[in-house]
Biotite code that builds the C-alpha atoms (Angstrom):
import biotite.structure as struc

atoms = struc.array([
    struc.Atom([23.666, 15.792, 39.904], chain_id="A", res_id=1, res_name="MET", atom_name="CA", element="C"),
    struc.Atom([22.842, 12.235, 40.692], chain_id="A", res_id=2, res_name="THR", atom_name="CA", element="C"),
    struc.Atom([19.225, 12.229, 39.804], chain_id="A", res_id=3, res_name="GLY", atom_name="CA", element="C"),
    struc.Atom([18.389, 10.742, 43.166], chain_id="A", res_id=4, res_name="ARG", atom_name="CA", element="C"),
    struc.Atom([16.183, 12.827, 45.491], chain_id="A", res_id=5, res_name="PRO", atom_name="CA", element="C"),
    struc.Atom([18.227, 14.775, 47.964], chain_id="A", res_id=6, res_name="VAL", atom_name="CA", element="C"),
    struc.Atom([17.596, 14.082, 51.589], chain_id="A", res_id=7, res_name="LEU", atom_name="CA", element="C"),
    struc.Atom([19.041, 16.696, 54.122], chain_id="A", res_id=8, res_name="TYR", atom_name="CA", element="C"),
    struc.Atom([19.950, 14.906, 57.699], chain_id="A", res_id=9, res_name="ALA", atom_name="CA", element="C"),
    struc.Atom([19.767, 17.811, 60.106], chain_id="A", res_id=10, res_name="LEU", atom_name="CA", element="C"),
    struc.Atom([21.240, 16.848, 63.576], chain_id="A", res_id=11, res_name="ALA", atom_name="CA", element="C"),
    struc.Atom([21.067, 18.927, 66.653], chain_id="A", res_id=12, res_name="CYS", atom_name="CA", element="C"),
    struc.Atom([23.084, 19.098, 69.975], chain_id="A", res_id=13, res_name="GLY", atom_name="CA", element="C"),
    struc.Atom([22.396, 15.492, 71.414], chain_id="A", res_id=14, res_name="SER", atom_name="CA", element="C"),
    struc.Atom([24.268, 12.423, 72.304], chain_id="A", res_id=15, res_name="PRO", atom_name="CA", element="C"),
    struc.Atom([22.249, 10.770, 69.609], chain_id="A", res_id=16, res_name="VAL", atom_name="CA", element="C"),
    struc.Atom([23.737, 13.187, 66.908], chain_id="A", res_id=17, res_name="ALA", atom_name="CA", element="C"),
    struc.Atom([26.993, 10.933, 67.187], chain_id="A", res_id=18, res_name="ARG", atom_name="CA", element="C"),
    struc.Atom([25.131, 8.182, 65.207], chain_id="A", res_id=19, res_name="ASP", atom_name="CA", element="C"),
    struc.Atom([23.681, 10.423, 62.498], chain_id="A", res_id=20, res_name="VAL", atom_name="CA", element="C"),
    struc.Atom([25.849, 8.230, 60.046], chain_id="A", res_id=21, res_name="GLY", atom_name="CA", element="C"),
    struc.Atom([23.171, 5.381, 60.615], chain_id="A", res_id=22, res_name="THR", atom_name="CA", element="C"),
    struc.Atom([20.523, 7.709, 59.155], chain_id="A", res_id=23, res_name="LEU", atom_name="CA", element="C"),
    struc.Atom([22.795, 8.566, 56.197], chain_id="A", res_id=24, res_name="VAL", atom_name="CA", element="C"),
    struc.Atom([23.253, 5.029, 55.517], chain_id="A", res_id=25, res_name="ALA", atom_name="CA", element="C"),
    struc.Atom([19.871, 3.867, 55.661], chain_id="A", res_id=26, res_name="LEU", atom_name="CA", element="C"),
    struc.Atom([18.924, 6.652, 53.532], chain_id="A", res_id=27, res_name="ALA", atom_name="CA", element="C"),
    struc.Atom([21.591, 5.821, 50.911], chain_id="A", res_id=28, res_name="GLN", atom_name="CA", element="C"),
    struc.Atom([20.378, 2.180, 50.883], chain_id="A", res_id=29, res_name="GLU", atom_name="CA", element="C"),
    struc.Atom([16.962, 3.525, 49.952], chain_id="A", res_id=30, res_name="ARG", atom_name="CA", element="C"),
    struc.Atom([18.261, 5.709, 47.058], chain_id="A", res_id=31, res_name="GLY", atom_name="CA", element="C"),
    struc.Atom([18.692, 9.104, 48.511], chain_id="A", res_id=32, res_name="PHE", atom_name="CA", element="C"),
    struc.Atom([21.635, 11.432, 47.845], chain_id="A", res_id=33, res_name="ASP", atom_name="CA", element="C"),
    struc.Atom([22.283, 12.647, 51.695], chain_id="A", res_id=34, res_name="VAL", atom_name="CA", element="C"),
    struc.Atom([23.603, 15.847, 52.872], chain_id="A", res_id=35, res_name="CYS", atom_name="CA", element="C"),
    struc.Atom([24.352, 16.500, 56.487], chain_id="A", res_id=36, res_name="VAL", atom_name="CA", element="C"),
    struc.Atom([23.550, 19.633, 58.275], chain_id="A", res_id=37, res_name="VAL", atom_name="CA", element="C"),
    struc.Atom([24.337, 20.152, 61.992], chain_id="A", res_id=38, res_name="VAL", atom_name="CA", element="C"),
    struc.Atom([23.436, 22.836, 64.419], chain_id="A", res_id=39, res_name="THR", atom_name="CA", element="C"),
    struc.Atom([26.450, 24.528, 66.162], chain_id="A", res_id=40, res_name="PRO", atom_name="CA", element="C"),
    struc.Atom([26.067, 22.318, 69.182], chain_id="A", res_id=41, res_name="ASP", atom_name="CA", element="C"),
    struc.Atom([25.414, 19.377, 67.108], chain_id="A", res_id=42, res_name="GLY", atom_name="CA", element="C"),
    struc.Atom([28.822, 19.746, 65.561], chain_id="A", res_id=43, res_name="ARG", atom_name="CA", element="C"),
    struc.Atom([30.209, 18.935, 68.796], chain_id="A", res_id=44, res_name="LYS", atom_name="CA", element="C"),
    struc.Atom([28.887, 15.512, 68.743], chain_id="A", res_id=45, res_name="PHE", atom_name="CA", element="C"),
    struc.Atom([29.588, 14.424, 65.017], chain_id="A", res_id=46, res_name="VAL", atom_name="CA", element="C"),
    struc.Atom([32.788, 13.183, 63.257], chain_id="A", res_id=47, res_name="ASP", atom_name="CA", element="C"),
    struc.Atom([32.687, 15.613, 60.389], chain_id="A", res_id=48, res_name="VAL", atom_name="CA", element="C"),
    struc.Atom([35.315, 14.218, 58.063], chain_id="A", res_id=49, res_name="PRO", atom_name="CA", element="C"),
    struc.Atom([33.598, 10.809, 58.333], chain_id="A", res_id=50, res_name="SER", atom_name="CA", element="C"),
    struc.Atom([30.198, 12.113, 57.492], chain_id="A", res_id=51, res_name="LEU", atom_name="CA", element="C"),
    struc.Atom([31.751, 14.258, 54.608], chain_id="A", res_id=52, res_name="ALA", atom_name="CA", element="C"),
    struc.Atom([33.445, 10.894, 53.212], chain_id="A", res_id=53, res_name="ALA", atom_name="CA", element="C"),
    struc.Atom([30.181, 8.944, 53.704], chain_id="A", res_id=54, res_name="GLN", atom_name="CA", element="C"),
    struc.Atom([28.076, 11.264, 51.892], chain_id="A", res_id=55, res_name="THR", atom_name="CA", element="C"),
    struc.Atom([30.380, 12.917, 49.471], chain_id="A", res_id=56, res_name="GLY", atom_name="CA", element="C"),
    struc.Atom([29.143, 16.342, 50.498], chain_id="A", res_id=57, res_name="HIS", atom_name="CA", element="C"),
    struc.Atom([30.707, 18.915, 52.981], chain_id="A", res_id=58, res_name="PRO", atom_name="CA", element="C"),
    struc.Atom([28.910, 18.909, 56.440], chain_id="A", res_id=59, res_name="VAL", atom_name="CA", element="C"),
    struc.Atom([27.486, 22.337, 56.945], chain_id="A", res_id=60, res_name="ARG", atom_name="CA", element="C"),
    struc.Atom([26.792, 23.929, 60.230], chain_id="A", res_id=61, res_name="SER", atom_name="CA", element="C"),
    struc.Atom([26.719, 27.774, 59.474], chain_id="A", res_id=62, res_name="THR", atom_name="CA", element="C"),
    struc.Atom([25.125, 30.167, 56.857], chain_id="A", res_id=63, res_name="TYR", atom_name="CA", element="C"),
    struc.Atom([27.487, 30.711, 53.784], chain_id="A", res_id=64, res_name="LYS", atom_name="CA", element="C"),
    struc.Atom([28.887, 34.163, 53.214], chain_id="A", res_id=65, res_name="ASN", atom_name="CA", element="C"),
    struc.Atom([26.996, 36.447, 50.829], chain_id="A", res_id=66, res_name="PRO", atom_name="CA", element="C"),
    struc.Atom([27.681, 35.760, 47.402], chain_id="A", res_id=67, res_name="GLY", atom_name="CA", element="C"),
    struc.Atom([29.354, 32.338, 47.974], chain_id="A", res_id=68, res_name="ASP", atom_name="CA", element="C"),
    struc.Atom([27.880, 29.497, 45.740], chain_id="A", res_id=69, res_name="PRO", atom_name="CA", element="C"),
    struc.Atom([25.735, 26.793, 47.328], chain_id="A", res_id=70, res_name="ASP", atom_name="CA", element="C"),
    struc.Atom([27.894, 23.751, 47.999], chain_id="A", res_id=71, res_name="VAL", atom_name="CA", element="C"),
    struc.Atom([24.943, 21.407, 48.671], chain_id="A", res_id=72, res_name="LEU", atom_name="CA", element="C"),
    struc.Atom([22.242, 20.257, 46.066], chain_id="A", res_id=73, res_name="PRO", atom_name="CA", element="C"),
    struc.Atom([18.674, 21.650, 46.930], chain_id="A", res_id=74, res_name="SER", atom_name="CA", element="C"),
    struc.Atom([16.824, 19.258, 49.225], chain_id="A", res_id=75, res_name="PRO", atom_name="CA", element="C"),
    struc.Atom([13.854, 17.307, 48.273], chain_id="A", res_id=76, res_name="ASP", atom_name="CA", element="C"),
    struc.Atom([13.009, 16.192, 51.958], chain_id="A", res_id=77, res_name="VAL", atom_name="CA", element="C"),
    struc.Atom([14.402, 16.997, 55.236], chain_id="A", res_id=78, res_name="LEU", atom_name="CA", element="C"),
    struc.Atom([14.839, 14.805, 58.469], chain_id="A", res_id=79, res_name="VAL", atom_name="CA", element="C"),
    struc.Atom([15.624, 16.594, 61.559], chain_id="A", res_id=80, res_name="VAL", atom_name="CA", element="C"),
    struc.Atom([16.964, 13.954, 64.012], chain_id="A", res_id=81, res_name="ALA", atom_name="CA", element="C"),
    struc.Atom([17.594, 14.245, 66.681], chain_id="A", res_id=82, res_name="PRO", atom_name="CA", element="C"),
    struc.Atom([15.472, 17.328, 67.201], chain_id="A", res_id=83, res_name="ALA", atom_name="CA", element="C"),
    struc.Atom([16.186, 18.837, 70.478], chain_id="A", res_id=84, res_name="THR", atom_name="CA", element="C"),
    struc.Atom([13.799, 20.821, 72.738], chain_id="A", res_id=85, res_name="VAL", atom_name="CA", element="C"),
    struc.Atom([15.608, 24.070, 71.732], chain_id="A", res_id=86, res_name="ASN", atom_name="CA", element="C"),
    struc.Atom([15.215, 23.494, 67.948], chain_id="A", res_id=87, res_name="THR", atom_name="CA", element="C"),
    struc.Atom([11.746, 22.285, 68.228], chain_id="A", res_id=88, res_name="VAL", atom_name="CA", element="C"),
    struc.Atom([10.739, 25.560, 70.268], chain_id="A", res_id=89, res_name="ASN", atom_name="CA", element="C"),
    struc.Atom([12.581, 27.863, 67.985], chain_id="A", res_id=90, res_name="LYS", atom_name="CA", element="C"),
    struc.Atom([11.277, 26.162, 64.955], chain_id="A", res_id=91, res_name="TRP", atom_name="CA", element="C"),
    struc.Atom([7.726, 26.660, 66.125], chain_id="A", res_id=92, res_name="GLY", atom_name="CA", element="C"),
    struc.Atom([8.433, 30.285, 66.763], chain_id="A", res_id=93, res_name="ALA", atom_name="CA", element="C"),
    struc.Atom([9.668, 30.723, 63.144], chain_id="A", res_id=94, res_name="GLY", atom_name="CA", element="C"),
    struc.Atom([13.344, 31.451, 64.526], chain_id="A", res_id=95, res_name="ILE", atom_name="CA", element="C"),
    struc.Atom([15.999, 30.954, 61.961], chain_id="A", res_id=96, res_name="ALA", atom_name="CA", element="C"),
    struc.Atom([19.258, 31.793, 63.810], chain_id="A", res_id=97, res_name="ASP", atom_name="CA", element="C"),
    struc.Atom([21.150, 28.734, 62.859], chain_id="A", res_id=98, res_name="THR", atom_name="CA", element="C"),
    struc.Atom([21.531, 27.283, 59.219], chain_id="A", res_id=99, res_name="LEU", atom_name="CA", element="C"),
    struc.Atom([19.506, 24.139, 60.303], chain_id="A", res_id=100, res_name="ALA", atom_name="CA", element="C"),
    struc.Atom([16.573, 26.318, 61.519], chain_id="A", res_id=101, res_name="LEU", atom_name="CA", element="C"),
    struc.Atom([16.853, 28.488, 58.301], chain_id="A", res_id=102, res_name="GLY", atom_name="CA", element="C"),
    struc.Atom([16.639, 25.568, 56.264], chain_id="A", res_id=103, res_name="LEU", atom_name="CA", element="C"),
    struc.Atom([13.608, 24.068, 58.221], chain_id="A", res_id=104, res_name="LEU", atom_name="CA", element="C"),
    struc.Atom([11.806, 27.524, 58.130], chain_id="A", res_id=105, res_name="VAL", atom_name="CA", element="C"),
    struc.Atom([12.582, 28.042, 54.560], chain_id="A", res_id=106, res_name="GLU", atom_name="CA", element="C"),
    struc.Atom([11.826, 24.610, 53.547], chain_id="A", res_id=107, res_name="SER", atom_name="CA", element="C"),
    struc.Atom([8.572, 24.418, 55.387], chain_id="A", res_id=108, res_name="GLN", atom_name="CA", element="C"),
    struc.Atom([7.512, 27.789, 53.463], chain_id="A", res_id=109, res_name="GLY", atom_name="CA", element="C"),
    struc.Atom([8.448, 25.923, 50.252], chain_id="A", res_id=110, res_name="LYS", atom_name="CA", element="C"),
    struc.Atom([6.163, 22.990, 50.911], chain_id="A", res_id=111, res_name="GLY", atom_name="CA", element="C"),
    struc.Atom([8.892, 20.425, 51.241], chain_id="A", res_id=112, res_name="LEU", atom_name="CA", element="C"),
    struc.Atom([8.238, 17.298, 53.220], chain_id="A", res_id=113, res_name="PRO", atom_name="CA", element="C"),
    struc.Atom([9.853, 17.381, 56.599], chain_id="A", res_id=114, res_name="ILE", atom_name="CA", element="C"),
    struc.Atom([10.193, 14.769, 59.140], chain_id="A", res_id=115, res_name="VAL", atom_name="CA", element="C"),
    struc.Atom([11.056, 15.608, 62.884], chain_id="A", res_id=116, res_name="ALA", atom_name="CA", element="C"),
    struc.Atom([12.152, 13.151, 65.446], chain_id="A", res_id=117, res_name="VAL", atom_name="CA", element="C"),
    struc.Atom([12.495, 14.767, 68.875], chain_id="A", res_id=118, res_name="PRO", atom_name="CA", element="C"),
    struc.Atom([14.791, 13.577, 71.346], chain_id="A", res_id=119, res_name="TYR", atom_name="CA", element="C"),
    struc.Atom([14.823, 14.690, 75.034], chain_id="A", res_id=120, res_name="THR", atom_name="CA", element="C"),
    struc.Atom([14.469, 13.776, 78.503], chain_id="A", res_id=121, res_name="ASN", atom_name="CA", element="C"),
    struc.Atom([11.163, 13.359, 80.394], chain_id="A", res_id=122, res_name="ASP", atom_name="CA", element="C"),
    struc.Atom([11.620, 16.696, 82.392], chain_id="A", res_id=123, res_name="ALA", atom_name="CA", element="C"),
    struc.Atom([12.143, 18.763, 79.448], chain_id="A", res_id=124, res_name="MET", atom_name="CA", element="C"),
    struc.Atom([9.547, 17.219, 77.577], chain_id="A", res_id=125, res_name="ALA", atom_name="CA", element="C"),
    struc.Atom([6.905, 18.336, 80.122], chain_id="A", res_id=126, res_name="ARG", atom_name="CA", element="C"),
    struc.Atom([7.511, 22.060, 79.258], chain_id="A", res_id=127, res_name="HIS", atom_name="CA", element="C"),
    struc.Atom([4.340, 23.474, 77.912], chain_id="A", res_id=128, res_name="PRO", atom_name="CA", element="C"),
    struc.Atom([6.086, 25.377, 75.110], chain_id="A", res_id=129, res_name="ALA", atom_name="CA", element="C"),
    struc.Atom([7.645, 22.051, 73.969], chain_id="A", res_id=130, res_name="PHE", atom_name="CA", element="C"),
    struc.Atom([4.310, 20.222, 73.850], chain_id="A", res_id=131, res_name="GLN", atom_name="CA", element="C"),
    struc.Atom([2.580, 23.194, 72.271], chain_id="A", res_id=132, res_name="ASP", atom_name="CA", element="C"),
    struc.Atom([5.165, 23.229, 69.554], chain_id="A", res_id=133, res_name="ASN", atom_name="CA", element="C"),
    struc.Atom([5.004, 19.464, 68.929], chain_id="A", res_id=134, res_name="ILE", atom_name="CA", element="C"),
    struc.Atom([1.270, 19.940, 68.331], chain_id="A", res_id=135, res_name="THR", atom_name="CA", element="C"),
    struc.Atom([1.893, 23.117, 66.063], chain_id="A", res_id=136, res_name="ARG", atom_name="CA", element="C"),
    struc.Atom([4.372, 21.448, 63.882], chain_id="A", res_id=137, res_name="LEU", atom_name="CA", element="C"),
    struc.Atom([1.927, 18.447, 63.453], chain_id="A", res_id=138, res_name="ARG", atom_name="CA", element="C"),
    struc.Atom([-0.725, 20.926, 62.663], chain_id="A", res_id=139, res_name="GLY", atom_name="CA", element="C"),
    struc.Atom([1.455, 22.574, 59.862], chain_id="A", res_id=140, res_name="TRP", atom_name="CA", element="C"),
    struc.Atom([1.996, 19.271, 58.158], chain_id="A", res_id=141, res_name="GLY", atom_name="CA", element="C"),
    struc.Atom([5.262, 18.185, 59.634], chain_id="A", res_id=142, res_name="ILE", atom_name="CA", element="C"),
    struc.Atom([5.746, 14.596, 60.137], chain_id="A", res_id=143, res_name="GLU", atom_name="CA", element="C"),
    struc.Atom([6.529, 14.460, 63.993], chain_id="A", res_id=144, res_name="VAL", atom_name="CA", element="C"),
    struc.Atom([7.694, 11.005, 65.204], chain_id="A", res_id=145, res_name="LEU", atom_name="CA", element="C"),
    struc.Atom([7.240, 11.575, 68.770], chain_id="A", res_id=146, res_name="TYR", atom_name="CA", element="C"),
    struc.Atom([5.629, 9.760, 71.781], chain_id="A", res_id=147, res_name="GLY", atom_name="CA", element="C"),
    struc.Atom([5.822, 6.504, 73.783], chain_id="A", res_id=148, res_name="ASP", atom_name="CA", element="C"),
    struc.Atom([5.116, 4.389, 70.572], chain_id="A", res_id=149, res_name="ASP", atom_name="CA", element="C"),
    struc.Atom([8.090, 5.896, 69.112], chain_id="A", res_id=150, res_name="VAL", atom_name="CA", element="C"),
    struc.Atom([10.641, 6.327, 71.724], chain_id="A", res_id=151, res_name="LEU", atom_name="CA", element="C"),
    struc.Atom([10.038, 6.337, 75.568], chain_id="A", res_id=152, res_name="LYS", atom_name="CA", element="C"),
    struc.Atom([11.473, 9.407, 77.318], chain_id="A", res_id=153, res_name="LEU", atom_name="CA", element="C"),
    struc.Atom([14.500, 9.098, 79.701], chain_id="A", res_id=154, res_name="HIS", atom_name="CA", element="C"),
    struc.Atom([15.567, 10.625, 82.920], chain_id="A", res_id=155, res_name="ALA", atom_name="CA", element="C"),
    struc.Atom([17.551, 13.789, 82.712], chain_id="A", res_id=156, res_name="PRO", atom_name="CA", element="C"),
    struc.Atom([21.350, 12.834, 82.099], chain_id="A", res_id=157, res_name="GLY", atom_name="CA", element="C"),
    struc.Atom([20.569, 9.415, 80.901], chain_id="A", res_id=158, res_name="GLU", atom_name="CA", element="C"),
    struc.Atom([20.057, 10.385, 77.058], chain_id="A", res_id=159, res_name="GLY", atom_name="CA", element="C"),
    struc.Atom([23.652, 8.717, 76.095], chain_id="A", res_id=160, res_name="ASP", atom_name="CA", element="C"),
    struc.Atom([22.530, 5.344, 77.584], chain_id="A", res_id=161, res_name="ALA", atom_name="CA", element="C"),
    struc.Atom([19.440, 5.199, 75.253], chain_id="A", res_id=162, res_name="TYR", atom_name="CA", element="C"),
    struc.Atom([21.075, 6.239, 71.823], chain_id="A", res_id=163, res_name="ARG", atom_name="CA", element="C"),
    struc.Atom([20.951, 2.819, 70.509], chain_id="A", res_id=164, res_name="HIS", atom_name="CA", element="C"),
    struc.Atom([17.060, 2.914, 70.855], chain_id="A", res_id=165, res_name="GLU", atom_name="CA", element="C"),
    struc.Atom([16.721, 5.972, 68.520], chain_id="A", res_id=166, res_name="PHE", atom_name="CA", element="C"),
    struc.Atom([14.438, 5.028, 65.579], chain_id="A", res_id=167, res_name="PRO", atom_name="CA", element="C"),
    struc.Atom([16.359, 5.903, 62.529], chain_id="A", res_id=168, res_name="TRP", atom_name="CA", element="C"),
    struc.Atom([14.765, 3.509, 60.476], chain_id="A", res_id=169, res_name="GLU", atom_name="CA", element="C"),
    struc.Atom([11.305, 4.933, 61.312], chain_id="A", res_id=170, res_name="LEU", atom_name="CA", element="C"),
    struc.Atom([12.682, 8.401, 60.283], chain_id="A", res_id=171, res_name="ALA", atom_name="CA", element="C"),
    struc.Atom([13.938, 7.135, 56.894], chain_id="A", res_id=172, res_name="VAL", atom_name="CA", element="C"),
    struc.Atom([10.775, 5.112, 56.275], chain_id="A", res_id=173, res_name="GLN", atom_name="CA", element="C"),
    struc.Atom([8.639, 8.333, 56.744], chain_id="A", res_id=174, res_name="ALA", atom_name="CA", element="C"),
    struc.Atom([11.065, 10.394, 54.377], chain_id="A", res_id=175, res_name="ALA", atom_name="CA", element="C"),
    struc.Atom([10.855, 7.642, 51.701], chain_id="A", res_id=176, res_name="ALA", atom_name="CA", element="C"),
    struc.Atom([7.029, 7.825, 52.006], chain_id="A", res_id=177, res_name="ARG", atom_name="CA", element="C"),
    struc.Atom([6.719, 11.451, 51.616], chain_id="A", res_id=178, res_name="LEU", atom_name="CA", element="C"),
    struc.Atom([9.528, 11.525, 48.964], chain_id="A", res_id=179, res_name="CYS", atom_name="CA", element="C"),
    struc.Atom([9.621, 8.195, 47.391], chain_id="A", res_id=180, res_name="PRO", atom_name="CA", element="C"),
    struc.Atom([13.092, 7.475, 45.628], chain_id="A", res_id=181, res_name="PRO", atom_name="CA", element="C"),
    struc.Atom([12.621, 5.941, 42.248], chain_id="A", res_id=182, res_name="ASP", atom_name="CA", element="C"),
])
């Protein structure tokens, strides 16, 4: 136990997930103990050994077996970044079929602060369910950093070219505002 607030960085299957170590570093600089959880598709994009070394915690992507001990400390704040359309829509429906979604649904029920930073292309963003779920999450008190003032949408197939513009610092600032480290 470090005495520092624990931030869970949840990364979904997107090219931006390759850079989740940036979120880890920024959050650590602010005084957070950071744990990384990735969706099964998110795991395809990240360097698991590097993130485990950076955080000092295993990187999780699946539910533990019944009776197994928790290997991560409990979260004080969660940041889901990048949040894909798939994750936003399932979360909005209360679906918990991955560890990341289960943590989001449970943490929301516990009243923990959560920051979401969706990342998608302009075509997928136009789907009515996605727009409805962004509104729904905000209405439930989730800090959703989304819109042209945060990050402009890109055309399908161009997401990797805009990775460098992802607002990691804004995500960490929001987490620190919701759960100030000492």
